[in-house]
N, C-alpha and C positions, 0 to 999 in steps of 0.2 A: 408397439414398443412401449415399455414402461421403464422409467429411469428412477433409481433411488439416489438421492443426494444426501450425503452425510456432511452436515455443517450448514447452519443458517446464517452465516456471515455475509459480507459484501459479495464475495464470489459465488457462494451457494445460492443466494437469493437472485442474483443476476442470471445465473444458470436456469433457475426455475422460471423466471419471467420469460427468458428466451425460449425455453421448451414449450411454454404455453403459447407463445407466438407461433411456434412451429406445429402446434397441434399434437404434441407428444406428451403422454401421461407422465406425471412425476409426483413423487412424494419427497418432502424435505424433512430431515430429522436433525433437530438441534439439541445439544446436550443441556444447555442452560434452561432453567425453568421458565424464563421469560426473556423477551428482547427489550432491553432498556436503552435509553440514550446515554450510554456511558462512553467514556474515552475523550480524547482531545483531538487536535487537528490533523488532517491529512490534506494533501493536494491531489485533486483529480486532474490529470493531464488531458489535453485535447483528445487523445486517442480514446480515453475512457468516456469523456463527455460525449463524444460522437456516438458511442454505443448506447449510452443511457438516453441520449436524444432520440435515437432510432427506436428505442423502446417506449417513447412517448413521455419521457420524464423531464424534458427541458424546462417546463414551467416550474416544476417542483424544485429543481436544482436552483433556478434563479431566485426562488423564494427563500431558501434556507442556506445558500452558500454565498461566498464573497469572491468576485472575480479577481484574479491575479494577472496583471498585465506586464510585470517586470520581475525578473530574477536578477539579483545583484550579489556579487561576492566582494568581500572586504577583507583586509588584513586585520590583525588584532589592534592596530592603531586607528582603525576607522577609515582607512584610505581605500577607495574603490579600486578593485582589480579588474573586474569585468562585469558588464551588465548586458542583458539581452531582453528584447520584448517577448512576452509570452501570450498565449491565447490568441484572441482575434487581433490584438495589437502586433503579434508576431507573424501574421499572415495565415493563421489557421482559420478554417471555417467554423470552428467551435471554440468556446472559451476554455480557459483553465480556471478551476475553482478551488479555493480553500474552503474546507467544510469540517465541521465536527463529525468525527467518525460515527459516533453514536447516533446523531441525527440522521445521517445517511442510512445507517442500518435500519433504523426504525422506519424511515420513509420507504425503503425497499421491502421491508416486512409487511407494512400496511398495504403496499401496492400488490405484493404477491398474494396476500390473503384475499384482497378484493378480486383479483383476476382469476386465481386458481381455486379459491374457496378456503376458508379458515381450516377446514379439516384436512387440507393437503400440506399444511405447514405444522409439524408436530414439535413442540418444545418439550423439554424434560425427558428426552430420549437419547441416552448415551450409547453409542455403538460399543458392543462388547465382543463382536466377532462376526465373521462372514465366511461363506464357502461358495464356490462356483463349480458348475459342471458344463456340459455341452449345451444345455438348454436354458441356463439362467444362472442367477446369483441370488443367494439368500443372506440377508443381513439380520443380525440379532441385536436387540436393544434392551437396556435396563433403564432404571430411573436415573435422574441427574447425578446421583452419587454412586452409580454403579450398583452392584449387588444383584438381586434377583431379576431374571429376565422378565420383561413385561410385554414384548412384542417381537415377532419375526416377520419379515417382509421379503417377498420374492419379486425380482424384476429381471429385465434383460441386461441392464447395465448398472453398475454402481460407480458413483463419482465421489471420490474423497476430496471434499472441500473443507476439511476439518482443521486447517490451520497449522501453525508451527509445530504443535505437538500431536500431529495427525496419527491416529491409531491405524488408519488405512495405510499410510506410508510405512509405519512401523511394522506392519504385517510383512511387508516385502523387504524392508531394510531394518531388521530388529537391532542391529549392533551400531547403527549410525548415531554419533553423538553430536551435540550442539558445538558450534565453533564460536568462541568468544573473540571479538575483534580487538579487545584491549582498552575499550572506553566505556564509561558509564554516562548515561544521560539522565537529566532531571527535567521533567516536563510540567508545565503549568499553563493556565489561562488567566490573562490579566486584562481588565477593562482599561483602555488607554486611547489616546488620540492616534489615529493611523499616521504612520510616518512616511517620509519621502513622497512618492506620488499618491499615497493612500491605497494603492493597489500593488504594492511592492512586497516581495518576499526577499529577505536578506539572509545570507549565511556569512558569518564573520569569524576570522581566526584561522585555525588550522586543525589538523587531525586530532590533536590532543588538548586543544583548548578552543572551544567553539561555541557560538551562539547562533541559533536559528530563530527567526521571528517573522510572523506575518499575520494580518488580520483575517479572521475566519467567520465573524458574524457581526452584524450591525447592532448597535444599541440605540435606544430611543433618544438619547441626549446628543447624538451625533458622533459619539465615540464608537469604538469597535472592541470586540473581544479579541485580543491578540493571543495567538498560540506561541509560546516561548519555550525553547529547549536550550539548556546549557549542557555542555559536554566536556569531560576531562579524561585524559588518559589514566587508566587504572590497571596497570599491567599485571597485578597480582592475581587476577582471575575473577570471573563472574561470581556473584553470590548464588547460593542455592535457589532452585526454582521457587520455593515457597516464599522467598523474599522479593520476588520480582514485582514491580509495580506497587511497591510499598511507599507509604508517605514518609518523607525524611525531612529533617530540619534543614533549612536553607543555609545554616552555618557550615554545613558539610562542604559547600563549594563556593559560597558567595565571595569570599576573600579573593579568589582567583580572578574575579571580574570586577573588583572594586575600582579599577582605573578605566573601565570601559565606558566612559562618558563621552559620547560623540555629539557633534552638533546636530545630527539627524536621529539619534537614538540614545537614550540614557539607560544603559543596561542595569547598573546598580539600582536605579529607581524602580525599574520593572521587577527586579528580584525582591526588593523591599516591599512593594505593593502586593505581590502575589500572596494569596492566603495559604496555599499548600503546593508542595512539589512532590512528584512521584518519580521514583528511581527505576531505571530499566537498563540492563546491560545491552551493549551493541552486539547482537548475536545473529548467526545464520546457521545453515547446514551446508556441508559440501554438496555440490551438484551431483546428481545421480544419472546413470546412463539410460534409465528407462522409467517412464511413468505409467505405462499401460501394460497390464498383465491379464490377457484373456478378456474378460468382461468388466474389468475394473481399471479405472484410471484416476489420476490425481490432477488437481487444479489449484491455482492460487498458492498460498503459502505452503500447503501440503506438497505441492509439486516443486516449487522453487523458493523456499524461504531465503530471503535476502536481507542484508543490512539496510537500514533506513537511510539510503543515500539516493539523491536524485528524485525523490518522491515517486517511487516506482511500484511498490508492493501492491497497494490497493488498486491502482490503475491497471496494472498487468493482470490482476485477478479478474477484473471486469472483461478485459480483452480475451483472456482464457475462456471465460464462460461463453462469449459470443462465437469464438472460433470452434469450440467444442460442439455447440448446438448446430452451427452451420454444417459441420461434417455429418452429424447425426441425421439432420434433415435431408441432406443430399444422398445419403446412403442408408436409407431406412431398412433395406432388405438384409444388410450385413452390418449391424452396429459395432461388432468387434473390429471390422476394417475401418469404420468411421473413427473410432477413438484412436486407432493407430495413426490415421492420417492427421488427426488433431495433434498427437504427440510429435509427429514428424515436422509439422509446421511451427509448433510453439517451443519445443524443448531446446533446439539449438540457440535461438536468440535469448531465451531466458537464462540459459547457462552462461552465456556471455555477459548479460547484464549483471547477474549475481557475482561473477568474478570481477567485473569492473567495479561494482560497488565496494568490494573488499579493498580495491585499490583507489577508492575515493571517487570514481567516476569523473564527472565534470568538475567536481570540487577539488581535484588534484591541483588546480591552479593556485589555491590558497597555500598548499604545502610547498609548492615550488617557490612562491614569493617569500614565504617564511624562511626557507633555506637560503635564498639568494639575497634577501634584504630584511633580515630580522629586526632591524631598527627603523624600518620604514623606507620610503623612497620619495624622490622628487618627481620622477617621470616613470610611470609604470612600463612604458615601452622599452626603457633601458634595462628593466628587470625581466620582463616577460613580453616579448614582441606580440603585437596585436594578431599577427597571422597565426601564431602558435595558440593563442587564446581562442581564436575563432575555430581553428581546426579541432581542438579538443572538445569544444562544445558541439560542433557538427558531428564528430565521430560518435559521441555518446547518444545524441538524438537519433542518428541513423540506426545504431544497434537496438535502441529501445523502441523503434517504430514511430519515432516522433519527428522525423523530417517532415516539414510542413507540406512540401510538394507531394511527397509520397502519400501522406495521410489524406490530403485533400483529394487526391486522384484515385486512390485504390478503391476497388469495388466494395460495396457494402456487404457486411456479414448478415444483414437482415434476411429472414426467411419468411416474412409476412407475405 
């Protein structure tokens, strides 16, 4: 069997490492001319950390990531709504990590080059088309800017792990548009003293006025690099694609958080200290009924692009990779059946997670408190009973495959 992977991001590289573990030949084609440590923070949930641990990457993660042991929700007045232990503190056998997305991608790239060989990971190759028949699939690539074809490759299976703007997905769903959630986000990284437990991720506010903050990397002076996201409702519509991830002046949003000085976090000070902010709209795509078409399938953001709620996108891409290769390894004589089995296992829960993310997922407790007690509260149980908070948190974790007992006890996807 030979597998072609389109996309050298987190999902594509995890797939490549898993295929190497299974002894299945693969080539990875990445459109960017190089893999750099670009981007800001993401959270790797215990389900993803389990998979990377089983790939032998536990020591590397511990070196470059920051353990998160508490998730806490607050209202816009700085009052705690709900908190729960995460990672090993929450009963999981694996930690939860906050990490710079770019550092994670570089680590995966270096590991893939070492294990598969540098010649199996090709950068500067942009997919421009593909076709399949009864015996295989052929993919065609141009340079990083498109244009003249530079290579064609034939394999048994093609995996589209090429992200939100997937060309592979667009081949099968050419008319599907992006869905804008009605909010803009501004992201930055700020050196600061870790807050609360020092291993806490906080989300404060509500759907249309929110701050997310967590430490993601240690500094030599004892401080940490904090990942900080501010978010406001902007119902007029998302900016055009060419303006995404653009640097903006903090005066664009800073006044909306001028009073957010809490005894556990000074939001205006963080905004003031940040050197630059990057704007991005809260977007996804409508779930689709099918990922697999003959010898071609989708994974990660190409399969289930979702709003950044609940720290799910990167983690679920890693789980996709492992489940996909697990089925390919078990069904080597019929890879088309294997990728259908992968779709059958992963599509239903990912559809549910994507739709729940549109409805705020576990973060909905902040909206409920804003509606019921916009001026704050004396006792949170009078506003949102503990049983309701617990149930909403448990429901989301169950849907996302994050129930601790389930994750700890389910069989491994390793094929070593």
